[in-house]
C-alpha positions as CSV (number, residue, x, y, z in Angstrom):
1,M,-28.8,4.6,-56.4
2,N,-27.4,1.5,-54.7
3,G,-26.8,1.4,-50.8
4,M,-28.6,4.8,-50.9
5,L,-30.5,6.1,-48.0
6,S,-32.6,9.0,-48.6
7,V,-34.4,11.6,-46.6
8,G,-35.6,14.9,-47.5
9,M,-37.2,17.8,-45.8
10,A,-38.5,21.1,-47.5
11,L,-39.8,24.4,-46.1
12,F,-41.6,26.5,-48.3
13,F,-43.2,29.9,-47.7
14,G,-46.6,30.8,-49.2
15,C,-47.2,34.4,-49.5
16,A,-50.9,35.9,-49.3
17,M,-51.8,39.8,-48.8
18,G,-48.4,40.8,-48.2
19,S,-47.7,38.6,-45.0
20,C,-45.3,35.2,-45.4
21,E,-46.3,31.9,-43.6
22,P,-44.2,29.0,-43.5
23,V,-45.5,25.6,-45.0
24,Q,-44.5,22.4,-44.1
25,V,-44.5,19.8,-47.0
26,D,-44.0,16.1,-46.2
27,A,-40.7,14.7,-46.7
28,P,-40.3,12.1,-49.1
29,K,-39.8,8.9,-46.8
30,R,-36.4,7.1,-46.3
31,V,-35.2,4.3,-48.4
32,F,-32.2,2.0,-48.2
33,V,-31.5,0.3,-52.0
34,S,-28.9,-2.0,-53.0
35,S,-28.5,-4.2,-55.9
36,F,-25.2,-5.7,-54.7
37,E,-23.3,-3.9,-57.4
38,R,-20.8,-2.4,-54.6
39,V,-19.6,-4.2,-51.3
40,E,-19.6,-0.5,-50.3
41,D,-23.5,-0.4,-49.7
42,F,-22.9,-2.2,-46.5
43,S,-19.9,-0.2,-45.3
44,G,-20.3,0.1,-41.4
45,F,-22.6,-2.9,-41.0
46,Y,-22.1,-6.0,-39.5
47,I,-21.1,-8.9,-42.5
48,T,-20.7,-12.5,-41.3
49,A,-17.3,-14.3,-41.8
50,Q,-16.4,-15.8,-45.1
51,G,-16.3,-19.5,-44.3
52,H,-18.4,-19.5,-40.8
53,L,-18.0,-22.7,-39.2
54,G,-15.7,-24.1,-42.4
55,T,-19.6,-24.3,-44.3
56,S,-21.3,-21.2,-45.1
57,F,-19.8,-18.8,-47.5
58,H,-20.9,-16.1,-49.7
59,E,-19.8,-13.3,-52.3
60,Q,-20.4,-11.1,-55.1
61,S,-21.4,-12.7,-58.1
62,E,-22.1,-13.0,-62.0
63,E,-23.2,-16.8,-61.8
64,V,-27.2,-15.7,-61.2
65,V,-28.4,-12.4,-61.6
66,R,-31.2,-10.5,-61.6
67,S,-30.1,-6.8,-62.9
68,G,-26.7,-5.1,-63.3
69,R,-23.5,-6.8,-62.9
70,F,-23.8,-8.8,-59.9
71,S,-26.1,-10.5,-57.1
72,H,-25.2,-11.5,-53.6
73,K,-24.5,-15.6,-53.5
74,A,-24.6,-17.6,-50.4
75,W,-24.2,-21.1,-50.4
76,F,-23.3,-24.1,-47.7
77,D,-21.7,-27.3,-48.0
78,G,-21.7,-29.6,-44.7
79,A,-23.3,-29.5,-41.6
80,N,-22.5,-27.8,-38.5
81,P,-22.6,-29.2,-34.9
82,D,-26.0,-28.9,-33.2
83,S,-27.0,-25.8,-31.5
84,T,-27.1,-25.4,-28.1
85,P,-28.8,-22.8,-25.5
86,M,-25.9,-21.0,-25.7
87,V,-24.4,-21.3,-29.2
88,N,-26.3,-20.9,-32.3
89,N,-24.4,-22.8,-35.0
90,N,-27.2,-22.0,-37.8
91,H,-25.5,-21.7,-41.2
92,R,-25.4,-18.2,-42.1
93,G,-23.8,-15.7,-44.9
94,Y,-24.7,-12.3,-45.7
95,P,-24.4,-8.7,-44.7
96,T,-26.7,-7.2,-42.6
97,V,-28.7,-3.4,-43.0
98,Q,-28.0,-1.5,-39.7
99,L,-30.5,1.0,-40.4
100,Y,-30.0,2.3,-36.9
101,K,-26.3,3.3,-37.9
102,T,-27.2,5.3,-40.4
103,A,-27.5,8.9,-40.0
104,G,-31.2,9.1,-39.6
105,G,-31.3,6.2,-37.2
106,S,-33.7,2.9,-37.4
107,F,-36.7,3.3,-39.9
108,E,-40.2,4.1,-38.3
109,S,-42.7,1.8,-39.7
110,P,-44.6,0.8,-41.5
111,C,-42.0,-0.6,-44.2
112,L,-41.9,-2.4,-47.4
113,V,-39.4,-4.9,-48.3
114,T,-38.5,-5.8,-51.9
115,L,-36.2,-8.6,-52.3
116,W,-35.5,-11.0,-55.3
117,V,-34.3,-14.7,-54.5
118,W,-33.3,-17.4,-56.6
119,L,-33.0,-20.7,-54.3
120,D,-31.6,-24.4,-55.0
121,V,-32.3,-26.4,-51.3
122,E,-33.7,-29.6,-50.6
123,L,-36.3,-29.2,-47.4
124,Q,-37.5,-32.0,-45.8
125,G,-39.6,-33.4,-42.7
126,D,-38.3,-34.9,-39.9
127,P,-40.4,-38.4,-40.1
128,S,-39.6,-39.0,-36.5
129,G,-41.1,-35.6,-34.8
130,G,-38.3,-33.7,-34.7
131,E,-37.7,-30.2,-36.4
132,D,-38.3,-29.8,-40.1
133,D,-35.9,-28.4,-42.4
134,W,-36.3,-24.5,-43.1
135,F,-34.8,-21.7,-45.1
136,S,-34.6,-18.0,-43.8
137,F,-35.4,-15.3,-46.6
138,A,-35.2,-12.2,-44.4
139,T,-34.8,-11.4,-40.4
140,F,-35.9,-8.5,-39.4
141,T,-35.6,-6.7,-35.7
142,D,-36.3,-3.7,-33.9
143,D,-33.5,-4.3,-31.4
144,E,-30.4,-1.7,-31.8
145,S,-27.7,-3.8,-30.2
146,D,-26.3,-6.9,-31.2
147,R,-28.7,-9.2,-29.2
148,W,-31.6,-9.4,-32.0
149,S,-33.3,-10.1,-29.3
150,R,-37.0,-9.5,-30.8
151,T,-36.9,-10.9,-34.3
152,V,-39.6,-11.2,-37.2
153,L,-38.5,-13.7,-40.2
154,V,-39.9,-14.6,-43.5
155,N,-39.1,-18.3,-43.7
156,L,-39.7,-21.4,-46.2
157,S,-40.7,-24.8,-44.6
158,H,-40.1,-28.0,-45.8
159,D,-43.4,-28.6,-47.7
160,G,-42.8,-25.4,-49.6
161,F,-44.8,-22.7,-48.4
162,V,-43.5,-19.2,-47.3
163,H,-44.6,-18.0,-44.1
164,L,-44.1,-15.7,-41.1
165,Q,-42.0,-16.8,-37.8
166,H,-41.9,-15.0,-34.4
167,T,-45.1,-13.2,-34.9
168,A,-47.2,-12.5,-31.6
169,G,-43.8,-12.6,-29.9
170,Q,-40.4,-14.6,-29.6
171,G,-40.9,-18.0,-30.6
172,R,-45.0,-17.7,-30.8
173,Q,-47.0,-17.9,-34.0
174,E,-50.4,-16.8,-34.8
175,Y,-51.6,-16.4,-38.5
176,V,-54.3,-14.6,-40.1
177,Y,-53.7,-16.4,-43.2
178,Q,-51.4,-18.8,-44.5
179,T,-51.4,-20.2,-48.0
180,T,-51.4,-24.0,-48.9
181,T,-51.5,-24.0,-52.3
182,T,-49.0,-21.5,-53.4
183,K,-45.4,-22.9,-52.9
184,F,-42.3,-21.2,-53.9
185,P,-40.4,-22.2,-56.8
186,M,-36.9,-23.1,-57.0
187,R,-34.1,-22.4,-59.5
188,Q,-36.1,-18.9,-60.8
189,W,-36.0,-15.6,-59.6
190,V,-39.3,-14.9,-57.2
191,E,-40.0,-11.2,-55.8
192,L,-40.8,-11.1,-52.3
193,K,-42.5,-8.0,-51.0
194,M,-42.6,-7.8,-46.9
195,Y,-44.9,-5.2,-45.6
196,L,-44.0,-4.8,-41.6
197,D,-46.0,-2.5,-39.4
198,F,-44.8,-2.8,-35.7
199,G,-46.9,-0.1,-34.5
200,D,-50.3,-0.7,-32.3
201,N,-52.2,-3.4,-33.5
202,G,-49.1,-4.4,-36.0
203,Y,-48.7,-6.6,-38.2
204,A,-46.9,-8.3,-41.8
205,K,-47.8,-9.7,-44.8
206,V,-46.0,-11.2,-47.3
207,W,-46.3,-11.6,-51.3
208,Q,-44.5,-13.7,-53.6
209,D,-45.0,-12.3,-57.0
210,G,-47.3,-10.4,-56.4
211,E,-49.5,-12.9,-54.6
212,L,-50.6,-12.9,-50.7
213,V,-49.1,-15.7,-49.4
214,A,-49.1,-14.9,-45.1
215,H,-50.7,-12.4,-43.3
216,A,-50.0,-12.6,-39.4
217,A,-50.5,-10.0,-36.3
218,V,-47.2,-9.1,-34.8
219,G,-46.8,-8.1,-31.4
220,N,-44.5,-7.1,-28.2
221,I,-42.1,-5.1,-30.6
222,S,-40.9,-1.6,-30.9
223,N,-42.4,0.5,-33.9
224,R,-39.1,0.4,-35.7
225,L,-36.9,-1.4,-38.1
226,A,-33.2,-1.4,-36.3
227,Q,-31.7,-4.0,-38.5
228,A,-32.2,-6.7,-40.9
229,H,-30.8,-9.8,-42.8
230,F,-31.3,-11.5,-45.8
231,G,-28.9,-14.0,-47.6
232,L,-28.3,-17.3,-46.2
233,Y,-30.1,-18.5,-42.7
234,S,-31.0,-22.0,-42.1
235,P,-30.5,-24.8,-39.5
236,P,-27.2,-26.9,-38.8
237,W,-28.0,-30.1,-39.9
238,M,-28.5,-29.2,-43.5
239,E,-26.0,-30.0,-45.6
240,S,-26.0,-28.1,-49.2
241,G,-27.9,-25.0,-50.8
242,V,-27.5,-22.0,-52.4
243,V,-29.4,-18.7,-52.8
244,Y,-29.0,-15.7,-54.9
245,N,-30.7,-12.3,-53.8
246,D,-30.7,-9.2,-56.3
247,D,-32.6,-5.6,-56.2
248,L,-33.2,-4.9,-52.4
249,R,-35.2,-2.3,-51.2
250,I,-36.3,-1.2,-47.7
251,E,-38.6,1.6,-47.8
252,M,-40.5,3.7,-45.3
253,V,-44.2,4.1,-46.4
254,D,-47.4,5.4,-45.4
255,G,-49.6,2.7,-45.3
256,E,-50.6,-0.7,-46.7
257,E,-53.0,1.1,-48.8
258,S,-50.4,3.1,-50.5
259,V,-48.0,-0.3,-51.9
260,G,-50.6,-1.3,-54.5
261,L,-50.7,-5.0,-53.6
262,D,-53.6,-7.3,-52.9
263,Q,-55.1,-6.9,-49.9
264,D,-57.0,-10.1,-49.2
């Protein structure tokens, strides 16, 4: 089931004592899945240009694969000009998942996102006190336009820890829990599970290979997942790196208790 959006509605009739009344049965939750076997999984969605700024590239690849024949590979070779307040020159190479363009529209949260990642990149701190290196695994937005004005990111810090970015609001970070001991391992497949609740008293959690590594309250956002992207996203001054993605799954869920993961 690749690149498939699933939604169902069933209406059954129970008959008792000669009369039938409609009984509404809960519909299966909607889901999008792709193991990157088919480019058509992302048909109608925005895909970043090949050779973005002459440094960022992405493709289906047979080099490092978790399941099936292909994974999604993205890499960058060379630095870009610095970004400005009006121009974002970050490295980028990915297909987006534009749920708002599908027949059912944006997904209502809470949602659980599962992604397998293989990463090889060197991240360093800035000794001068400027911005440290980082790598972004996932970007989520409630925005049903090209602006992506309110986002929540799952990033890797220069010191090797997966964390949430833009939590309480755009540009604002407030954490409930953040690991300082479990680092993200390079050059091996790692499972990331990301739980997103954008409703009242919203929050997000990230599990790395089944271990909770980040938990943050999320505010100033609508209760929907409109778009997402994965693949390659990193700052313009970095010069090289490669990432593979496989076995992506985005699903609406009933709540955190239903996903069967460590909640501490």
